[in-house]
C-alpha positions in Angstrom: 0.1 -0.6 0.1 1.8 3.6 -0.8 2.9 5.7 1.3 0.5 8.9 2.0 2.6 12.1 1.1 2.6 14.2 4.3 1.3 18.2 3.6 3.5 21.1 3.7 2.1 24.3 6.9 3.2 27.7 6.0 2.1 30.0 9.0 2.0 33.5 9.1 1.2 35.3 12.2 0.3 38.8 14.1 -1.1 39.8 16.5 -4.8 40.2 14.9 -4.3 37.0 12.6 -3.4 33.5 12.4 -3.3 32.0 8.8 -2.1 28.7 8.1 -1.9 27.3 3.6 -1.9 23.3 4.1 -0.6 22.3 1.0 0.1 18.3 -0.6 3.7 17.8 -1.8 3.5 18.4 -5.9 5.5 19.1 -8.9 4.1 22.1 -10.6 1.9 24.1 -8.5 0.1 24.6 -6.0 -1.9 21.4 -4.9 -3.9 23.3 -1.4 -5.5 20.8 0.6 -6.5 23.2 3.8 -6.6 27.4 4.5 -7.0 27.4 8.1 -7.9 31.6 9.1 -8.2 32.8 12.7 -9.0 36.4 13.9 -8.8 38.2 17.1 -7.2 40.6 19.4 -3.8 39.3 20.8 -0.7 40.5 22.2 2.2 39.1 23.0 3.1 40.7 25.7 0.3 39.5 27.5 0.5 35.7 25.8 -2.6 35.7 24.6 -0.8 35.5 21.3 0.5 32.7 22.1 -2.3 30.8 23.9 -4.1 31.9 20.6 -1.1 29.7 18.7 -1.0 27.1 21.2 -5.4 26.4 20.5 -4.7 27.1 17.0 -2.0 24.2 16.4 -4.1 21.8 18.6 -7.0 21.6 16.7 -5.3 22.1 13.2 -2.9 19.5 14.1 0.3 21.4 13.0 2.8 19.5 15.5 4.9 17.7 13.8 4.6 18.7 10.4 7.0 19.8 7.5 5.6 23.5 8.6 7.3 26.9 8.0 6.5 30.2 8.7 6.8 33.9 6.9 7.7 36.8 8.4 6.4 40.3 7.1 9.0 42.6 5.3 8.1 45.7 7.4 9.4 43.9 10.9 13.5 44.0 8.8 15.4 45.9 6.7 15.3 44.1 2.4 17.1 45.9 0.0 18.0 44.8 -3.7 22.3 45.5 -3.8 24.3 45.1 -7.4 27.2 43.4 -6.2 30.3 42.8 -8.1 30.6 39.0 -8.1 28.5 36.6 -9.7 30.0 33.5 -6.8 27.1 33.1 -3.9 30.2 32.8 -1.4 31.8 36.1 -2.4 28.3 37.7 -2.1 28.0 36.9 1.6 31.3 38.3 2.7 30.5 41.4 0.9 27.0 41.8 2.1 28.3 40.8 6.2 31.2 43.6 5.9 29.2 46.3 5.2 25.9 45.2 6.9 26.2 47.8 9.0 25.9 50.6 6.4 22.3 49.5 6.2 21.2 49.4 9.9 22.8 50.4 13.3 22.8 46.9 15.2 26.6 45.6 15.8 26.6 42.3 13.3 26.8 39.8 16.1 23.1 41.3 16.1 22.3 40.6 13.2 20.5 37.5 11.2 21.3 38.0 7.3 21.0 36.8 4.2 20.5 37.0 0.6 20.1 35.9 -2.6 20.8 37.1 -6.3 18.4 37.9 -8.1 19.4 38.3 -11.2 23.2 37.7 -12.6 24.4 41.0 -14.6 26.2 40.9 -18.0 29.1 43.1 -16.8 30.2 40.6 -13.8 27.7 42.5 -11.0 24.6 40.2 -9.3 21.2 41.9 -8.4 21.2 40.8 -4.4 18.1 40.2 -2.6 19.6 41.0 0.8 18.0 40.4 4.7 19.3 41.7 7.5 17.1 41.5 10.9 17.9 41.5 14.1 17.8 38.8 16.3 15.3 39.6 18.8 12.1 39.8 16.3 13.7 35.9 15.1 14.6 34.9 18.8 10.9 36.1 19.6 9.5 34.8 16.8 10.8 31.0 17.4 10.1 31.5 21.3 6.4 32.1 20.2 6.1 29.0 18.4 8.5 27.3 20.5 6.0 28.0 23.3 3.0 26.9 21.0 4.7 24.1 20.9 5.6 23.7 17.2 8.9 24.0 15.2 9.7 25.3 12.7 12.1 23.8 9.8 12.5 27.2 8.2 11.6 31.0 8.7 10.6 32.6 5.6 11.0 36.2 4.0 7.1 37.6 2.7 9.0 39.7 -0.2 10.5 36.1 -1.5 7.0 34.0 -0.8 5.2 37.1 -3.2 8.1 37.1 -5.4 8.3 33.1 -6.1 4.2 32.9 -6.3 4.6 36.0 -8.8 7.1 34.4 -10.9 5.4 31.0 -11.0 2.0 32.5 -12.2 4.2 34.4 -15.1 2.4 37.3 -14.8 4.1 38.2 -18.0 7.5 37.6 -19.4 7.7 41.9 -20.2 5.1 43.6 -18.0 6.8 46.0 -15.5 4.1 45.5 -11.9 3.7 46.5 -8.7 2.1 44.0 -6.4 0.6 45.1 -3.4 0.4 42.7 0.0 -2.0 44.1 2.8 -1.6 42.2 5.9 -2.5 42.5 9.3 0.1 44.3 10.7 2.1 46.7 7.6 2.1 46.4 4.2 4.2 46.3 0.9 4.7 46.5 -2.1 7.3 45.1 -4.9 8.2 45.8 -8.1 8.6 43.2 -10.5 10.1 43.5 -13.9 8.5 40.6 -15.8 9.7 37.7 -12.9 12.0 39.6 -12.1 12.6 41.7 -8.6 13.4 44.8 -9.2 11.8 46.8 -6.0 10.5 46.1 -2.0 9.3 48.2 0.7 7.5 47.8 3.8 5.9 49.6 5.7 3.9 48.5 9.2 -0.1 49.4 9.9 -2.9 49.3 12.3 -4.6 49.4 9.6 -8.0 47.3 9.7 -8.9 45.9 5.7 -11.9 45.2 6.7 -13.1 48.4 8.0 -16.0 50.6 6.4 -16.9 54.5 6.8 -14.0 57.4 7.6 -11.8 55.2 9.2 -11.8 53.4 5.8 -11.2 56.5 3.7 -8.6 57.6 5.6 -6.8 54.0 5.5 -6.8 54.3 1.9 -5.5 57.5 1.9 -2.5 56.5 3.4 -2.5 53.2 1.1 -2.9 55.3 -2.0 0.4 57.9 -0.2 2.1 55.2 0.4 1.9 53.2 -3.1 2.3 56.3 -5.0 5.8 57.4 -2.9 6.8 53.6 -3.2 6.2 54.0 -7.6 8.3 57.2 -7.3 11.2 55.6 -5.7 10.9 52.7 -7.9 10.6 54.7 -11.1 14.0 56.9 -10.0 15.9 53.6 -9.3 15.2 51.8 -12.1 17.7 51.3 -14.5 16.1 52.7 -17.5 13.5 55.1 -14.7 10.5 53.6 -16.2 8.1 52.3 -13.7 5.4 50.8 -13.3 2.2 49.7 -16.0 -0.3 48.1 -13.4 -0.3 47.3 -10.0 -2.0 44.2 -8.3 -3.7 43.4 -5.4 -3.5 40.0 -2.5 -4.4 39.6 1.1 -4.6 36.5 3.4 -7.8 38.2 5.1 -9.1 41.0 3.0 -11.0 41.4 -0.2 -9.1 43.5 -2.2 -11.7 44.3 -4.7 -12.7 47.0 -4.1 -10.0 48.4 -2.5 -8.3 48.1 -5.5 -10.9 49.8 -7.4 -10.5 53.2 -4.7 -6.7 52.7 -5.4 -6.7 53.1 -9.1 -8.6 56.9 -8.9 -5.5 57.6 -6.7 -2.6 56.6 -8.2 -3.8 56.5 -11.8 -2.4 53.3 -12.6 -4.4 50.1 -13.5 -5.0 48.3 -10.6 -7.1 44.7 -10.1 -7.1 41.5 -8.0 -4.2 39.5 -7.9 -6.8 36.6 -9.3 -3.2 34.7 -10.9 -3.0 33.8 -7.2 -5.7 31.2 -7.9 -4.0 29.7 -10.7 -1.1 28.7 -9.0 -3.7 26.3 -6.7 -3.2 22.8 -9.3 -6.5 21.9 -6.8 -8.2 23.4 -3.6 -8.9 26.7 -5.2 -12.3 26.3 -4.1 -11.3 26.8 -0.7 -9.3 29.9 -0.9 -11.1 32.4 -0.1 -9.5 35.0 0.1 -5.8 35.6 -2.5 -2.9 34.3 -0.2 0.3 35.0 -3.1 3.0 35.0 -0.1 1.5 31.8 1.8 1.2 30.2 -1.9 4.6 31.5 -2.8 5.8 29.8 0.5 4.5 26.8 -0.3 6.8 27.1 -3.4 9.9 28.0 -1.3 8.9 24.9 0.5 8.9 22.2 -2.2 12.9 24.3 -3.1 11.2 25.2 -6.0 11.7 29.0 -5.8 14.3 31.0 -7.8 14.5 33.3 -4.6 15.8 31.7 -1.7 15.8 33.1 1.3 16.1 31.3 5.2 15.7 33.9 8.2 16.5 30.4 10.9 19.6 31.0 12.6 22.5 29.1 12.1 23.3 28.3 16.0 19.8 27.3 16.2 20.0 24.9 12.9 23.6 24.1 14.4 21.3 22.9 17.4 18.9 21.3 15.6 21.7 18.9 13.3 24.0 17.2 16.5 20.4 17.3 18.2 19.7 15.1 15.3 23.0 13.2 15.5 22.8 13.0 18.9 19.6 11.3 18.6 20.6 8.8 15.6 23.6 7.9 17.6 21.1 7.0 20.9 19.6 5.4 17.9 22.0 3.4 16.7 23.7 3.0 20.7 20.2 1.7 21.8 19.7 -0.5 18.2 23.8 -2.0 19.0 22.7 -2.4 22.5 19.4 -4.8 21.3 21.7 -6.2 18.8 24.4 -7.3 21.1 21.4 -8.1 23.7 19.9 -10.6 21.1 23.5 -12.0 20.2 24.5 -12.4 23.9 20.9 -14.5 24.1 21.8 -16.1 21.2 24.7 -17.0 22.2 23.9 -17.6 25.8 20.3 -20.6 24.2 23.5 -21.6 21.6 25.3 -23.0 25.1 22.3 -23.8 27.1 21.7 -26.1 24.0 24.8 -27.4 23.8 25.1 -28.3 27.4 22.0 -29.9 27.2 23.3 -31.5 24.3 26.7 -32.9 25.7 24.5 -33.6 28.7 22.3 -36.0 26.2 25.4 -37.9 25.2 27.0 -38.0 28.1 24.1 -39.7 29.5 23.5 -41.9 26.3 27.2 -43.3 27.0 26.6 -44.0 30.2 24.0 -46.4 28.9 26.6 -47.7 25.8 28.9 -48.0 28.7 27.1 -50.2 30.6 26.3 -52.2 28.1 29.9 -52.6 26.4 30.4 -53.2 29.9 28.3 -56.1 29.8 29.3 -56.8 25.9 33.0 -56.7 27.0 32.1 -59.4 30.2 30.3 -61.8 27.5 32.8 -61.8 25.3 35.7 -63.0 28.0 33.3 -65.7 29.4 32.3 -66.6 25.0 36.4 -66.6 25.0 37.2 -69.1 28.2 34.1 -71.4 26.9 35.7 -71.4 23.3 39.0 -72.6 25.4 37.4 -75.0 26.9 35.5 -76.8 24.3 38.3 -76.5 21.5 40.5 -79.2 21.6 42.5 -78.3 18.6 46.2 -77.8 19.7 45.1 -80.4 23.1 47.3 -82.7 24.8 45.6 -85.8 22.3 46.8 -83.5 19.4 50.4 -83.1 21.0 51.0 -87.0 21.5 49.3 -87.3 18.5 52.1 -85.3 16.4 54.3 -86.6 18.5 53.7 -90.6 18.0 53.8 -90.0 13.9 57.1 -88.2 14.3 58.4 -90.4 17.0 60.8 -93.3 15.2 58.8 -96.4 15.3 61.4 -98.3 17.4 63.4 -97.2 20.6 62.3 -95.4 22.1 59.1 -95.2 24.6 57.0 -92.6 26.7 57.0 -93.1 30.0 55.4 -89.8 31.6 53.8 -86.5 30.2 52.7 -83.2 31.6 50.3 -81.2 29.8 50.0 -77.4 31.0 47.6 -75.8 29.6 48.6 -72.2 28.2 52.1 -72.9 29.2 53.8 -76.3 28.8 53.9 -79.6 27.0 56.9 -82.1 28.3 57.2 -85.5 27.1 59.6 -87.6 29.3 61.1 -91.1 28.3 64.1 -93.0 27.1 65.7 -93.8 23.5 68.4 -96.2 22.5 70.0 -93.8 21.1 71.2 -89.6 22.1 71.0 -89.2 18.3 67.4 -90.2 17.7 65.8 -87.8 21.1 67.6 -84.1 18.8 66.1 -85.4 15.5 62.4 -86.1 17.1 62.9 -82.4 18.6 64.5 -81.0 16.0 61.2 -82.6 13.3 58.3 -81.1 16.2 60.1 -77.7 15.9 59.5 -78.0 12.1 56.3 -79.6 12.4 54.0 -76.9 11.7 51.9 -77.0 15.4 52.6 -74.1 17.6 52.6 -75.6 20.2 55.4 -77.5 18.8 57.5 -74.4 17.4 59.6 -73.5 20.6 60.3 -77.6 22.2 64.3 -78.2 23.3 65.4 -80.8 24.6 65.7 -81.2 28.3 66.9 -83.4 31.1 69.1 -86.4 28.6 71.6 -88.7 31.0 72.2 -92.2 29.9 70.6 -94.9 32.3 70.6 -98.8 32.2 67.9 -100.7 31.3 67.6 -104.8 31.8 72.3 -104.9 31.0 72.4 -102.1 28.9 72.7 -98.5 28.2 70.3 -96.5 27.5 68.6 -92.3 27.2 66.2 -90.7 29.6 65.2 -87.6 27.8 62.9 -84.9 28.3 61.0 -83.3 25.1 59.7 -79.8 26.9 57.0 -77.3 24.3 56.8 -73.8 25.7 53.3 -72.5 24.6 53.8 -68.8 22.6 51.8 -66.3 25.0 48.3 -66.1 24.2 45.2 -63.9 25.0 43.8 -64.0 28.5 41.0 -64.5 30.2 39.0 -63.4 33.6 38.8 -66.6 35.0 41.5 -69.0 34.0 41.5 -72.6 33.7 42.9 -74.6 36.0 46.0 -77.1 35.0 45.6 -80.2 33.2 48.0 -82.6 33.6 48.5 -86.2 31.9 50.8 -88.7 32.4 
């Protein structure tokens, strides 16, 4: 199942209005999902604005999602400078070195950013430069944190409006001015085609939804300031040409009647910036006003802006990067610990299984050992029985061999001694000594194992019936053989 894309939220806050545009990521235009507005009378000093914002964020579930906030141009110093370089790092250094020429603050008290608006053919660049006091940015971030919000970036309204106008392609060659009416002030931008040429912002408490004398006074003041801005733009333009048309937009107020009233004062074609709704590829029916700045902020948030201005202090970005690195390190440590514990458990399980298997083997070995001991005892008993039953090589076989090899005459046997497993001894008398030695030699060569070690023992001359004979003794030593636990008694035959 495809994962649902996370929405982008562009938020603008002041003491009298909270506006939020929620858009889905898209490859072209702005896919509007919601356009949220809330009007009131709050103060940042007494905490009412923070409470209102926290309630707004809770009701509309803003926390934990990509969030971009837009700061109005009139709260900071903005300049469009011509600088002799196309290199962004060189331009950044030039801006920092000349910052104190534009604002009466020390460099360390400023949040500075810049962006090349247009490279010029002579090697110069038109650069949009923003210098904001840190107190303004810190107060803004503190307000958001108090409401449980952490912005991904802080944008400049001028950059957002210029981005939206460029994306809407008002006219490639048209010189026009855009007037944006916010709840706490207004600003005017002059465009040469899609290139930003001039910007001016003025703080104003004017409620653009009022009618009557109060509204008339506000319109007169607005017309005066617009004329002054257009005159300044004409003076600063390269060819001394001013704006040819005037467009009005606002997050809150309907601007049709305002543009009609101002047209009589500035002697220029004036109309609502209806091209804003052309930027909405979906959800344009949700746009009850012409929030050009919020639509441009959605394009900036998606990285689709030719003007990239960030007012988020580098220290905040670095702190977030460090915190993210720490979270990743902690996550990696926890993961490593989990893996180590898992491997330890697997090792412990393997050791336990091995010991259990060894115990099973030891038990089986003990059982087999008992059986093997019994078998070995039975084998020895069988050998003993076999030795009693097997008569081959016994005394009768030895006597038979002795008789076959003895001379037919001149020799007798008087005594036979047979010791099982030890020796076979024959005693008797022979007429000649040579017959005894010859018989011993033939017994050794007979091939009978128990006779292979036959030797002649006592051999002496004795007298029998008046004549001399030889009394002999032939001893056959049996070769060594396996013994059994139970020995047979000595066998002696005579």
